[in-house]
C-alpha positions in Angstrom: -65.6 38.7 42.4 -67.5 36.0 44.2 -71.2 36.0 44.7 -74.2 34.2 46.2 -77.9 35.0 45.9 -77.7 37.6 48.6 -74.0 38.2 49.0 -71.2 39.4 46.9 -67.4 39.7 47.7 -65.3 42.1 45.7 -61.6 43.0 46.3 -58.7 45.0 44.9 -55.3 45.5 46.3 -56.5 48.2 48.8 -60.2 47.4 49.3 -62.2 44.3 50.2 -66.0 44.7 50.0 -68.6 42.2 51.2 -72.1 43.1 50.0 -74.9 41.6 52.0 -78.5 42.1 50.8 -80.9 42.2 53.7 -84.7 42.2 53.8 -86.6 45.4 53.0 -84.1 46.5 50.3 -81.4 47.2 53.0 -77.7 46.8 51.9 -74.9 46.2 54.2 -71.3 46.8 53.0 -68.5 45.4 55.1 -65.5 47.2 53.9 -61.9 46.5 54.8 -59.2 49.0 53.6 -55.4 48.8 53.4 -52.7 50.8 55.1 -52.6 53.1 52.1 -56.1 54.2 52.6 -55.7 54.6 56.4 -52.8 56.9 55.7 -54.8 58.8 53.2 -57.6 59.2 55.8 -55.1 60.4 58.4 -53.7 63.0 56.1 -57.3 64.2 55.3 -58.2 64.3 59.0 -55.1 66.3 59.9 -55.8 68.8 57.0 -59.4 69.3 58.1 -58.4 69.9 61.8 -55.6 72.3 60.8 -58.1 74.4 58.9 -60.2 74.7 62.1 -57.5 75.7 64.5 -55.1 78.7 64.9 -51.5 78.2 65.8 -49.1 81.0 66.5 -46.7 81.6 63.6 -48.9 79.6 61.1 -51.9 80.5 58.9 -54.9 78.2 59.2 -54.3 75.0 57.3 -50.5 75.5 57.1 -49.2 74.1 60.3 -47.0 71.0 60.0 -48.7 67.7 60.4 -46.6 66.6 63.4 -47.6 69.7 65.4 -51.3 69.1 64.6 -51.0 65.5 65.7 -49.2 66.5 68.9 -51.4 69.4 69.9 -54.8 68.0 68.8 -54.7 64.2 68.9 -58.3 63.7 70.0 -59.6 66.0 67.3 -57.6 64.2 64.7 -58.7 60.9 65.9 -62.4 61.9 65.8 -62.0 63.4 62.3 -60.1 60.3 61.1 -63.1 58.1 61.9 -65.2 60.2 59.5 -62.4 60.3 56.8 -62.0 56.6 56.9 -65.7 56.2 56.5 -65.9 58.7 53.6 -62.9 57.2 51.7 -64.0 53.6 52.4 -67.5 54.2 51.2 -66.4 56.0 48.0 -63.9 53.2 47.2 -66.5 50.5 48.0 -69.1 52.0 45.7 -66.6 52.2 42.9 -66.6 48.4 43.0 -70.1 47.6 44.2 -72.0 50.4 42.3 -75.2 50.0 44.4 -77.5 53.0 44.1 -79.1 54.7 47.1 -82.8 54.6 47.4 -83.0 58.3 46.8 -81.3 61.6 47.5 -82.6 61.6 51.1 -81.5 58.1 51.9 -79.5 57.8 55.1 -76.2 56.0 55.3 -75.1 54.8 58.7 -71.7 53.4 59.4 -69.9 51.5 62.2 -66.1 51.6 62.4 -65.4 48.1 63.6 -61.8 48.6 64.1 -58.7 50.6 62.7 -55.0 50.6 63.2 -52.1 52.0 61.3 -52.3 49.0 58.9 -55.9 48.7 58.2 -59.5 49.5 59.0 -62.9 47.9 58.8 -66.2 49.8 58.3 -69.7 48.5 58.0 -72.2 50.7 56.1 -76.0 50.3 56.0 -78.5 51.9 53.7 -81.6 51.4 51.5 -81.5 50.8 47.9 -84.0 50.7 45.0 -86.2 47.6 45.0 -85.7 45.0 42.2 -88.9 45.2 40.2 -90.1 42.1 38.4 -91.3 42.4 34.8 -95.0 42.3 34.4 -96.4 40.1 31.6 -99.8 41.7 30.6 -100.8 38.5 28.8 -101.0 36.6 32.1 -103.9 38.9 33.2 -107.4 37.4 32.6 -110.2 39.8 33.4 -113.3 38.5 35.1 -116.7 39.5 33.7 -118.1 42.7 35.1 -121.8 43.2 35.2 -122.6 46.7 33.9 -125.1 48.6 35.9 -128.5 48.6 34.2 -129.6 51.9 32.6 -133.2 51.5 31.7 -136.4 53.5 32.2 -136.6 52.6 35.8 -133.2 54.1 36.5 -133.8 57.1 34.3 -137.1 57.8 36.1 -135.5 57.5 39.6 -132.6 59.9 38.5 -135.3 62.5 37.4 -137.2 62.0 40.7 -134.1 62.6 42.8 -133.3 65.8 40.8 -136.9 67.0 41.5 -136.2 66.8 45.2 -133.8 69.7 44.9 -136.9 71.8 44.1 -139.4 70.1 46.4 -141.6 72.1 48.8 -141.4 70.6 52.3 -144.6 70.6 54.2 -144.3 69.9 58.0 -146.6 67.1 59.4 -147.6 67.4 63.0 -151.3 66.4 63.2 -150.9 62.7 62.6 -148.6 59.7 62.9 -145.9 58.8 60.4 -147.2 57.1 57.3 -145.8 55.6 54.1 -144.5 58.3 51.7 -143.6 60.7 54.5 -140.0 62.0 55.0 -138.5 62.0 58.3 -135.4 63.8 59.6 -133.7 61.6 62.3 -130.7 61.1 64.6 -129.6 57.6 65.1 -127.2 56.3 67.8 -126.0 52.9 68.7 -125.9 52.0 72.4 -123.3 49.6 73.8 -122.3 49.2 77.3 -124.3 52.2 78.3 -122.4 54.4 75.8 -123.9 55.9 72.7 -122.2 56.5 69.3 -123.7 58.7 66.5 -124.5 56.8 63.3 -126.8 59.5 61.5 -127.1 63.1 62.3 -130.0 65.1 60.8 -130.4 62.6 57.9 -133.6 62.5 55.9 -135.3 59.2 55.1 -138.3 58.4 52.9 -140.7 56.1 54.8 -141.0 53.3 52.2 -140.2 49.7 51.8 -137.8 50.5 49.0 -135.8 53.3 50.8 -135.8 52.3 54.4 -134.6 49.2 56.3 -137.5 47.0 57.4 -136.6 47.3 61.1 -136.4 51.1 61.0 -139.7 51.3 59.1 -141.4 49.2 61.7 -139.8 51.3 64.6 -141.2 54.6 63.3 -144.6 53.2 62.5 -147.2 55.3 64.4 -144.6 57.7 65.8 -144.6 61.5 65.5 -142.1 64.4 65.4 -140.3 64.7 68.7 -140.5 61.0 69.6 -137.4 59.2 70.8 -137.6 55.4 70.0 -135.4 52.5 71.0 -135.0 49.1 69.5 -132.7 46.7 67.8 -131.3 46.9 64.3 -131.7 43.7 62.1 -130.4 42.4 58.8 -132.6 43.6 56.0 -134.9 41.1 54.3 -133.1 41.8 51.0 -129.7 40.9 52.4 -128.0 37.8 51.2 -127.5 34.8 53.5 -123.8 35.7 53.9 -124.6 39.3 54.8 -127.2 38.1 57.3 -124.7 35.8 58.9 -122.1 38.6 59.3 -124.7 41.2 60.5 -124.5 42.0 64.2 -127.7 43.4 65.7 -127.2 46.5 67.8 -129.4 48.4 70.3 -130.3 51.8 68.7 -131.9 55.0 69.7 -133.8 56.9 67.0 -134.9 60.5 67.5 -137.6 61.8 65.1 -136.6 65.4 64.5 -139.2 66.2 61.7 -141.9 64.6 59.7 -142.6 66.2 56.3 -144.4 65.7 53.1 -142.6 66.4 49.8 -144.5 68.3 47.2 -142.5 67.8 44.0 -142.5 70.3 41.1 -144.4 69.4 37.9 -142.3 67.6 35.3 -142.4 70.0 32.4 -140.2 72.1 30.1 -140.1 74.9 32.8 -138.6 72.4 35.3 -136.2 71.2 32.6 -135.0 74.7 32.1 -134.3 75.1 35.8 -131.8 72.2 35.6 -130.1 73.6 32.6 -131.9 71.7 29.7 -134.0 73.1 26.8 -136.9 70.8 27.4 -137.9 67.5 29.1 -136.7 65.5 26.2 -133.2 67.1 26.2 -133.2 66.6 30.0 -133.9 62.9 29.7 -131.2 62.5 27.0 -128.7 64.3 29.2 -129.6 62.1 32.2 -129.5 58.9 30.2 -126.1 59.9 28.9 -124.9 60.7 32.4 -126.2 57.3 33.8 -124.5 55.5 30.9 -121.2 57.2 31.5 -121.5 56.3 35.2 -122.1 52.7 34.3 -119.2 52.6 32.0 -117.0 54.2 34.6 -118.2 51.6 37.2 -117.1 48.8 34.9 -113.7 50.5 34.2 -113.1 50.9 37.9 -113.9 47.3 38.5 -111.5 46.2 35.7 -108.8 48.5 37.1 -109.2 47.0 40.5 -108.7 43.6 39.0 -105.5 44.8 37.3 -104.2 46.2 40.6 -104.9 43.0 42.3 -103.2 41.0 39.6 -100.0 42.9 39.5 -99.6 43.3 43.3 -100.5 39.6 44.0 -98.6 38.1 41.1 -95.5 40.2 41.4 -94.4 40.3 45.0 -91.1 41.9 45.9 -89.2 43.6 48.7 -90.0 47.2 49.6 -87.9 49.8 51.4 -89.3 50.3 54.9 -88.8 54.1 54.7 -91.1 54.4 51.6 -93.8 52.3 53.2 -93.6 54.4 56.4 -93.7 57.6 54.6 -96.8 56.5 52.7 -98.4 55.3 55.9 -97.7 58.6 57.7 -99.3 60.5 54.8 -102.4 58.3 54.8 -102.7 58.7 58.5 -102.4 62.5 58.4 -105.2 62.5 55.8 -107.4 60.4 58.0 -106.7 62.7 61.0 -108.0 65.7 59.0 -111.5 64.1 59.1 -113.0 65.2 62.4 -115.2 62.1 62.6 -112.2 59.7 62.2 -110.2 61.8 64.7 -113.0 61.6 67.3 -113.4 57.8 66.8 -109.5 57.4 67.1 -109.5 59.2 70.5 -112.1 56.7 71.8 -110.4 53.6 70.4 -108.7 51.0 72.6 -105.0 50.2 72.1 -106.0 47.0 70.4 -108.3 48.9 68.0 -105.7 51.4 67.1 -103.1 48.6 66.5 -105.6 47.1 63.9 -106.0 50.4 62.2 -102.3 50.8 62.1 -101.9 47.3 60.6 -104.4 48.0 58.0 -102.7 51.3 57.1 -99.4 49.4 56.8 -100.8 46.8 54.4 -102.5 49.5 52.3 -99.4 51.6 52.2 -97.2 48.7 51.1 -99.7 47.8 48.4 -99.7 51.5 47.2 -95.9 51.7 46.9 -95.7 48.3 45.3 -98.5 49.3 42.8 -96.5 52.5 42.0 -93.3 50.7 41.2 -94.9 48.0 39.2 -97.0 50.4 37.1 -94.0 52.6 36.5 -92.2 49.5 35.3 -95.0 48.7 32.9 -95.0 52.3 31.5 -91.2 52.1 31.1 -91.2 48.6 29.6 -93.9 49.5 27.0 -92.4 52.9 26.4 -95.8 54.6 27.0 -95.8 58.4 26.4 -96.7 60.7 29.3 -97.1 64.4 28.5 -96.8 67.4 30.8 -100.4 68.3 29.9 -101.7 65.0 31.2 -100.0 65.4 34.5 -101.1 69.1 34.8 -104.7 68.2 34.0 -104.6 65.5 36.6 -103.1 67.9 39.1 -105.8 70.5 38.5 -108.4 67.8 38.9 -106.9 66.8 42.2 -106.9 70.4 43.3 -110.6 70.7 42.4 -111.2 67.6 44.6 -109.6 69.4 47.5 -112.1 72.2 47.0 -109.9 74.7 45.3 -111.1 76.9 42.3 -109.5 79.3 39.9 -106.3 77.3 40.0 -103.1 78.7 38.4 -100.9 75.9 37.0 -97.6 77.5 38.1 -98.8 77.6 41.7 -99.9 73.9 42.1 -97.8 72.5 45.0 -95.1 70.1 44.1 -96.5 67.3 46.1 -99.8 67.5 44.2 -97.9 67.2 40.9 -96.1 64.2 42.3 -99.5 62.6 43.2 -100.8 63.5 39.7 -97.8 61.9 38.1 -98.4 58.6 40.1 -102.1 58.6 39.0 -101.2 59.1 35.4 -98.6 56.4 35.5 -101.1 54.0 37.1 -103.8 54.8 34.6 -101.5 54.3 31.6 -100.3 51.0 33.0 -103.9 49.7 33.7 -105.1 50.6 30.3 -102.0 48.9 28.6 -102.5 45.7 30.6 -106.2 45.6 29.7 -105.4 46.2 26.0 -102.7 43.5 26.0 -104.4 40.9 28.3 -105.2 37.5 26.9 -109.0 37.2 26.1 -111.0 35.1 28.6 
C-alpha cells in the first residue's frame, strides 16, 4: 500500500483501489477489478435476470446462462453494471475499510468502463470527520463579572413582583407626567413603509426605564395621540454603541395612560406570592437573584469554552450534516410568525445574508457536537439514562408540554437531549481541567 496525505493506493491480485480524500469529508474510491470479478458480476447479473423472467420449459431462475444472455442481453447488461458496482465496492472496502458517515449515507457510483477483461468504477460517499483531540489545559478562562445582588436589586425584584397585583387607574384629564405608565405601539418608517417594533407594550415614564428620546417625545401628550420623531442613541450608551446606532424615523401611538397603585408590602402580600411572610419572601427572592447571577457567570464561561474548542480545533465537516442542521434551524425560525412575516418582506440580498448566518451557526453547532462528544469519550465521562430523560422532559416543558410521559417523548427530542447532556459534560470537564489564569 502506498499513501500520501490525502490519497492511498491499495492493490491485490484482483482489485486496485485508489482512495482520494476530498474536502467536506467526501471519499472517492477509484476501483479497478480483474477479469475474475467481471465474470463473477456477469454470473450474478444473469442469475438475477433469470429469476425475473419466465421461459417455457424452465422454472424461474433455472434457465441456462446462454439462453438468458441470448434472449435478454440488454437486461443482463443493465444488471451487470449494478453487479460490478456491488462487488467492486465490497472488495474495495475490504481493503480500504472507510466507514460511511451513517446508515443513511448515500453512495454514488460511475462505471467508467468495463470489458470482458476488467472494469473501473468510481464511488463517492461521505465519511466520519477526523476529530482532533481537545487539550483542556490549553483553555484559559477570562474573568466574568458576576451580576450584583444587593439591596437595590432585591428591592427592584420585589417592586416588579408587586406590579402583578397592581391596580391600574386610567388617566385622561391631564398630560403624561413622570411616574405614569403608557401603553404604546411603535413603528419605524423607512421609504414610506412602516414596520412594527412594539405592539401594546407598557412603559414606565421615567429616566431609568425609558429612552431619553422617547421620554421627550411623549412629554405633554395624552392618550390617543400619535407622535412622530427620530430615535436617538441613549445618553447612557457607550461611545462604540453611539457610533453604531442608526437613528430612525418613528411613529409612536399612545394607546393608554395609567397610574399604577401598588399593593402594600406586608405579610398578606407575601402570602399571595407563596411566602410565609415578608422576610421569607425577601430570602427567597435573594436566593433566586443569586442563582440567576451564578447561572449568568456559568453561561458566560460555557460560551468561552464553546469558542475555545470550535476556534482552536478546526476540522472538515460533512456537507449533509451541516445542511440538515441548517434546515432544522430554518424550520424552527419559520414557526415564529414574526420571523416568517419579515422573511416574506426581505430582499434576495437580505435572505442570502440570513442563509449565510444560518450556515455558519449550523457548522459551529455540528463541530461543537463532535468535539464535545470527543471530550466525553476521551475522559470517559459517565452519562446516565436518567440525565438524558430529565433533559428531554425539560425540553418538552420548554415547548409548552405538561404531564409528560417519558415513554412517549419523541425520538428527536431524546437525541437533542443527549446532545445537550454531552455538551454540558464536556464544558464542565474543560472548566475543571483548565489551567488557572
